C-alpha positions as CSV (number, residue, x, y, z in Angstrom):
1,M,-25.2,-10.5,12.6
2,V,-26.0,-13.0,15.4
3,A,-23.0,-14.0,17.5
4,A,-21.5,-17.4,16.6
5,Q,-21.6,-18.4,20.3
6,T,-25.4,-18.2,20.4
7,Q,-26.0,-20.4,17.3
8,S,-26.2,-24.1,16.9
9,T,-23.4,-26.0,15.2
10,K,-25.8,-26.9,12.4
11,A,-26.7,-23.3,11.8
12,L,-23.0,-22.3,11.8
13,L,-22.1,-25.0,9.2
14,A,-25.1,-24.0,7.1
15,R,-23.8,-20.4,7.1
16,L,-20.4,-21.5,6.0
17,R,-22.0,-23.6,3.2
18,E,-24.1,-20.6,2.1
19,L,-21.0,-18.4,1.8
20,R,-19.2,-21.1,-0.2
21,L,-22.1,-21.6,-2.6
22,H,-22.3,-17.9,-3.3
23,A,-18.5,-17.5,-3.5
24,S,-18.9,-14.7,-0.9
25,R,-15.6,-13.8,0.8
26,Q,-16.4,-12.7,4.3
27,P,-13.1,-13.6,6.1
28,E,-13.9,-12.0,9.4
29,E,-17.3,-13.7,9.7
30,V,-15.8,-17.0,8.6
31,V,-13.0,-16.8,11.1
32,G,-15.5,-16.0,13.9
33,I,-17.5,-19.1,13.0
34,G,-14.4,-21.1,12.7
35,L,-13.1,-20.2,16.1
36,E,-16.4,-21.2,17.7
37,L,-16.5,-24.5,15.8
38,E,-12.9,-25.2,16.7
39,R,-13.7,-24.5,20.4
40,R,-16.6,-27.0,20.1
41,G,-14.3,-29.6,18.4
42,T,-16.5,-29.7,15.4
43,L,-13.9,-29.1,12.7
44,S,-12.0,-32.3,13.7
45,K,-14.9,-34.5,12.7
46,A,-14.3,-36.4,9.4
47,S,-16.8,-35.8,6.6
48,D,-16.5,-34.4,3.1
49,E,-18.5,-31.3,4.0
50,M,-16.5,-30.8,7.1
51,W,-13.2,-30.7,5.2
52,D,-14.7,-28.1,2.9
53,A,-15.5,-26.0,6.0
54,V,-12.0,-26.6,7.4
55,E,-10.4,-25.3,4.2
56,Q,-12.7,-22.3,4.0
57,V,-11.8,-21.3,7.6
58,A,-8.1,-21.9,7.1
59,I,-8.0,-19.6,4.1
60,A,-10.0,-16.9,6.0
61,A,-7.6,-17.3,8.9
62,T,-4.6,-16.5,6.8
63,E,-6.4,-13.5,5.3
64,T,-7.2,-12.1,8.8
65,G,-3.8,-12.8,10.5
66,Q,-5.2,-15.7,12.7
67,T,-2.0,-17.7,12.0
68,H,-2.4,-20.0,15.0
69,L,-5.8,-21.2,13.8
70,A,-4.5,-21.4,10.3
71,K,-1.6,-23.6,11.3
72,T,-3.9,-26.0,13.2
73,L,-6.4,-26.4,10.4
74,I,-3.7,-26.7,7.6
75,A,-2.0,-29.4,9.6
76,S,-5.3,-31.3,9.7
77,L,-5.8,-30.8,6.0
78,S,-2.3,-31.9,5.2
79,S,-2.7,-35.1,7.3
80,H,-6.0,-35.9,5.7
81,F,-5.2,-35.2,2.0
82,S,-1.5,-36.1,1.9
83,S,-2.2,-39.3,0.0
84,S,-5.4,-38.6,-2.0
85,T,-5.3,-35.0,-3.2
86,P,-2.2,-33.3,-1.8
87,H,-2.7,-30.2,-4.0
88,R,-5.6,-29.2,-1.7
89,S,-3.3,-28.7,1.2
90,T,0.1,-28.1,-0.3
91,Y,-0.5,-24.6,-1.5
92,L,-2.1,-23.6,1.9
93,S,1.2,-24.2,3.6
94,G,2.6,-21.5,1.2
95,V,-0.3,-19.2,1.9
96,L,0.5,-19.5,5.6
97,K,4.1,-18.5,5.0
98,E,2.7,-15.5,3.1
99,A,0.5,-14.6,6.0
100,E,3.5,-14.8,8.3
101,G,5.5,-12.4,6.1
102,D,7.9,-15.1,4.8
103,L,7.5,-14.3,1.1
104,A,10.9,-15.8,0.1
105,G,10.0,-19.0,1.9
106,A,6.6,-19.0,0.3
107,R,8.2,-18.7,-3.2
108,E,10.6,-21.5,-2.4
109,H,7.7,-23.7,-1.2
110,Y,5.6,-23.1,-4.3
111,E,8.6,-23.7,-6.6
112,T,9.3,-27.0,-4.9
113,A,5.7,-28.1,-5.1
114,I,5.6,-27.4,-8.9
115,R,8.9,-29.2,-9.5
116,E,7.4,-32.2,-7.7
117,D,4.1,-32.1,-9.5
118,E,3.6,-29.8,-12.6
119,T,-0.2,-30.3,-12.3
120,D,-0.3,-28.4,-8.9
121,V,-2.3,-25.4,-10.3
122,A,-3.0,-23.8,-7.0
123,S,0.7,-23.5,-6.1
124,R,1.5,-22.3,-9.6
125,K,-1.1,-19.5,-9.3
126,R,0.2,-18.4,-5.9
127,L,3.8,-18.3,-7.3
128,I,2.6,-16.1,-10.2
129,A,0.7,-13.8,-7.9
130,L,3.8,-13.4,-5.7
131,H,6.0,-12.4,-8.6
132,L,3.5,-10.0,-10.1
133,S,2.5,-8.3,-6.8
134,S,5.3,-8.6,-4.2
135,P,6.3,-5.3,-2.6
136,I,9.7,-3.9,-3.8
137,H,11.5,-4.7,-0.5
138,T,10.7,-8.4,-0.8
139,L,11.6,-9.0,-4.4
140,P,14.5,-11.4,-5.5
141,D,17.8,-10.7,-3.9
142,A,20.6,-9.0,-5.7
143,G,22.6,-12.2,-5.8
144,A,20.5,-13.6,-8.6
145,S,22.5,-14.0,-11.9
146,S,19.8,-12.2,-13.9
147,Y,20.0,-9.3,-11.5
148,K,23.8,-9.0,-11.7
149,A,23.8,-9.1,-15.5
150,L,21.6,-6.0,-15.8
151,S,22.4,-4.1,-12.6
152,S,26.0,-3.1,-13.2
153,S,25.1,0.0,-15.3
154,I,22.0,0.9,-13.2
155,P,22.3,3.6,-10.5
156,A,21.9,2.2,-7.0
157,S,18.7,4.3,-6.4
158,Q,17.0,2.5,-9.3
159,Q,18.1,-1.0,-8.7
160,P,15.1,-1.9,-6.5
161,Y,12.9,-1.0,-9.5
162,L,15.0,-3.2,-11.7
163,A,14.4,-6.0,-9.3
164,A,10.7,-5.3,-9.4
165,S,10.8,-5.5,-13.2
166,L,12.7,-8.8,-13.2
167,S,10.2,-10.3,-10.7
168,R,7.3,-9.3,-12.9
169,Q,9.0,-10.7,-15.9
170,K,9.5,-14.0,-14.2
171,G,5.8,-14.0,-13.1
172,I,4.8,-13.3,-16.7
173,H,6.9,-16.2,-18.0
174,I,5.3,-18.6,-15.5
175,L,1.8,-17.3,-16.4
176,V,2.3,-17.6,-20.1
177,H,3.5,-21.2,-19.6
178,Y,0.4,-21.8,-17.4
179,L,-1.9,-20.4,-20.1
180,D,-0.4,-22.8,-22.7
181,T,-2.2,-25.5,-20.8
182,Y,-5.2,-23.8,-19.3
183,Y,-6.2,-21.5,-22.1
184,A,-9.8,-21.0,-20.9
185,D,-8.8,-19.2,-17.6
186,L,-10.2,-15.8,-18.3
187,A,-8.8,-14.3,-15.0
188,A,-5.3,-15.4,-16.0
189,W,-5.5,-13.6,-19.3
190,L,-6.6,-10.5,-17.6
191,S,-3.8,-10.8,-15.1
192,L,-1.3,-11.3,-17.9
193,A,-2.6,-8.1,-19.6
194,S,-2.3,-6.1,-16.4
195,A,1.3,-7.4,-15.9
196,Y,2.3,-6.4,-19.4
197,A,0.7,-3.0,-19.0
198,S,2.7,-2.5,-15.7
199,L,5.8,-2.8,-17.8
200,A,4.5,-0.5,-20.5
201,L,4.4,-3.5,-22.9
202,Y,1.0,-2.4,-24.4
203,P,1.1,-4.4,-27.6
204,Q,1.6,-7.6,-25.5
205,A,-1.2,-6.4,-23.2
206,L,-3.5,-6.0,-26.1
207,S,-2.6,-9.4,-27.4
208,A,-3.5,-11.0,-24.0
209,L,-6.8,-9.0,-23.9
210,A,-7.7,-10.2,-27.4
211,H,-7.7,-13.8,-26.0
212,A,-9.8,-12.6,-23.1
213,L,-12.3,-11.1,-25.6
214,V,-12.5,-14.5,-27.3
215,L,-13.4,-16.1,-24.0
216,A,-15.8,-13.4,-22.9
217,P,-17.1,-11.6,-26.0
218,N,-20.2,-10.2,-24.3
219,D,-18.5,-8.9,-21.2
220,P,-18.5,-5.1,-21.4
221,W,-15.8,-4.8,-18.8
222,V,-13.4,-6.9,-20.8
223,A,-14.1,-4.9,-23.9
224,L,-13.6,-1.7,-21.9
225,K,-10.2,-2.8,-20.6
226,Y,-9.2,-3.6,-24.2
227,A,-10.4,-0.1,-25.3
228,E,-8.6,1.7,-22.5
229,T,-5.4,-0.2,-23.1
230,A,-5.5,0.6,-26.8
231,Y,-6.0,4.3,-26.0
232,T,-3.0,4.2,-23.7
233,A,-1.0,2.5,-26.4
234,G,-1.9,5.3,-28.9
235,D,-4.1,3.2,-31.1
236,V,-7.0,5.7,-31.0
237,H,-8.9,4.1,-33.9
238,T,-9.1,0.7,-32.2
239,A,-9.9,2.4,-28.9
240,W,-12.7,4.4,-30.5
241,K,-14.4,1.3,-32.0
242,E,-14.2,-0.6,-28.8
243,F,-15.5,2.3,-26.7
244,C,-18.5,2.6,-29.0
245,R,-19.0,-1.2,-28.9
246,V,-19.1,-1.1,-25.1
247,V,-21.8,1.6,-25.1
248,E,-23.8,-0.3,-27.7
249,M,-23.7,-3.6,-25.9
250,S,-24.6,-2.0,-22.5
251,T,-27.6,0.1,-23.7
252,E,-30.8,-0.7,-25.5
253,E,-33.1,1.6,-27.5
254,G,-35.7,3.2,-25.3
255,D,-33.9,2.3,-22.1
256,A,-34.8,4.8,-19.5
257,T,-31.9,3.9,-17.2
258,P,-28.9,6.3,-17.6
259,L,-25.5,5.1,-18.5
260,Q,-23.9,3.1,-15.7
261,G,-20.7,1.2,-15.0
262,A,-18.7,0.2,-18.1
263,A,-21.0,2.1,-20.5
264,R,-20.4,5.4,-18.7
265,R,-16.7,5.0,-18.7
266,A,-16.8,3.9,-22.3
267,A,-18.7,7.1,-23.3
268,M,-16.1,9.2,-21.6
269,G,-13.4,7.3,-23.4
270,A,-15.1,7.8,-26.7
271,K,-15.2,11.5,-26.2
272,L,-11.5,11.6,-25.3
273,C,-10.8,9.9,-28.7
274,L,-12.8,12.5,-30.7
275,P,-10.2,15.4,-30.9
276,R,-7.5,13.0,-32.1
277,L,-9.8,11.3,-34.6
278,R,-10.8,14.7,-36.0
279,A,-7.1,15.5,-36.4
280,S,-6.1,12.3,-38.1
281,S,-9.3,11.0,-39.7
282,S,-9.0,9.5,-43.2
283,P,-11.4,10.9,-45.8
284,S,-11.8,7.4,-47.2
285,D,-13.3,6.1,-44.0
286,P,-17.0,7.0,-43.8
287,L,-17.1,6.1,-40.1
288,L,-14.6,8.9,-39.4
289,A,-16.2,11.5,-41.5
290,P,-16.5,14.9,-39.7
291,A,-20.3,14.8,-39.8
292,K,-20.4,11.3,-38.4
293,L,-18.0,12.2,-35.6
294,D,-20.0,15.3,-34.7
295,A,-23.2,13.3,-34.5
296,L,-21.7,10.7,-32.2
297,D,-20.1,13.4,-30.1
298,L,-23.6,14.8,-29.6
299,V,-25.0,11.4,-28.7
300,F,-22.3,10.7,-26.1
301,S,-22.6,14.2,-24.6
302,R,-26.3,13.8,-24.2
303,L,-25.9,10.3,-22.6
304,L,-23.4,11.5,-20.1
305,L,-25.3,14.7,-19.2
306,D,-28.4,12.5,-18.7
307,A,-26.5,10.0,-16.6
308,Y,-25.0,12.6,-14.3
309,S,-28.1,14.7,-14.0
310,K,-30.0,11.6,-12.7
311,T,-27.3,10.3,-10.4
312,E,-27.5,12.0,-7.0
313,G,-24.3,12.6,-5.3
314,A,-22.2,11.4,-8.2
315,V,-18.5,12.0,-7.6
316,G,-17.2,14.7,-9.9
317,A,-20.6,15.3,-11.5
318,G,-20.1,19.0,-11.7
319,V,-16.6,18.5,-13.2
320,V,-18.0,16.2,-15.9
321,R,-20.7,18.7,-16.8
322,K,-18.1,21.4,-17.1
323,W,-15.9,19.1,-19.2
324,I,-18.7,18.4,-21.6
325,G,-19.4,22.1,-21.6
326,G,-22.2,23.8,-23.3
327,A,-22.0,21.7,-26.4
328,V,-25.3,20.1,-25.6
329,E,-28.3,21.6,-23.8
330,A,-30.2,18.9,-22.0
């Protein structure tokens, strides 16, 4: 990569624009460009594109710990957008607090912003993320009423984990409320499913993933997540059907390319289902007849053997071949 100092201002702005258009997060590169543009005084010039670049550099600065640069740029954004579109800069002030390690202050900042304007989606999303992912030592203090109500009978060694659970539950509550308004946010449904799963609430996780499947019916990774969650929840029949569907949607007849990505994981998941299906299959279900299961077992074994025999340096390839065993000779 050519050093930012040796490039023209036009070239540097073009590179930032290229990264934005491709949604490519390269925070170190963006900050390097931003520092050079700031040194040249370019970022202080008023234009729509320039403010896009300022916001881009400010976010990258918080991600890389360049808090001094972030403060300067966020102050400029706040001054410029305070009357027209305050949401664009309000949440960044909270992100800066996060970068400085003041997570409690960031939560308070986001909560205040939402109280003042319920349409501030950016602040709401950051508040959700804080509750769902904050480290244990930064979770809500033990003075909260909800904590006191549940902690009296919990051993002291387990109380930090209780606090973690309470924080995730609050994040889930905010996220559910958000999805009542913004139903089409696929990423939010996936986050909700992961949050439920982290609390071992697998039926609720499957319900959230069902909404994700509605929004992305042809995405094999969403279907795979649904299948894996169903398997973890003990719903082997549902998991089996979804694993098979992922393999089917990811492969075509006559395709010379071995199983990859979601399809490979789904084939493994399907094979994990087979012993339990054989033990509990209903004679009235033709799809679970022993002969049908044996035939599909053979298909998945051959697909996996073919995939790992053609993938050089595959991690665990030998283990997979041993796991499949001698059931199939390639």
